[in-house]
N, C-alpha and C positions, 0 to 999 in steps of 0.2 A: 585443509581438512574442514575448516569452517563452512566453506561454500558447499562441499559435499554433504555435510550434516544438515545445512539449511535446505538443500534440494531433497534430501531424504525425509526431512520432517514435513515438507510439502507433500511428498508422495504418500507419507503415512497419514496425512490430513491432521497433523498435530501442530499446535502453535507453540513454538519455542523461541524465546528472545535470543538476540545475538549474544547477550551476556551469558545466558544459560548454555548456549552452544560453545562459547569460549571456556566455560567451566568444564563442560564435558570433554572438550579437546585436551584441556590441561590435565584432567584426571587420566585420560587415556595415555597421554605421553608420560606422565609421572609413574603410572603403573608399569609401563613398558621399560622405563629406565630402571626402576627398582628391581624388576625381575631380571633384567640383563645384568645389573650389578651383583645380584645374588648369585647368578650363574658364574660370573667371572671370579668373584671373591671367594664364595663358599665352595663352589663345585669345581672351579678351575676350567670351565668350558666357556667358549665364546658365544655359543648359541644354545638355547633351550628349545629349539625347534619351534613348535607351535604353542607351547605352554604360555608364553607371553601374550600371544594373540588371544587365546582362550580367556585368560584372566582379565586382560584389558577390555575385551568385548563385554564381559559380565559387568565390569565397573562402568563402562560407557553406557550400557543399557540402564543400569540403576540410576545414574546421574540424569540421563535423558528423561526417565520416568519422573524423577523428582522435579526437574525444571520445566516440564511440559505444562502448559496452561490447562489443556483439556485431557491430559493423561491418556491419550489414545495411541500409545506406541505399543500396540499389541504385537 
């Protein structure tokens, strides 16, 4: 995931350090795990379809905007 994020940041012409990308990847993974656990424990379902993708992508975008040096992740 880190290599994909680094390539995407180059495509977006934004400068993000490897540490920032690692923080973004960790945030994405932890959001996905939390939503998955909520689905299993609280709702009794193994999948919440695309809800975890939607919430994780919002979290990923917020973290990437925060760790970007030039904030050009439009």
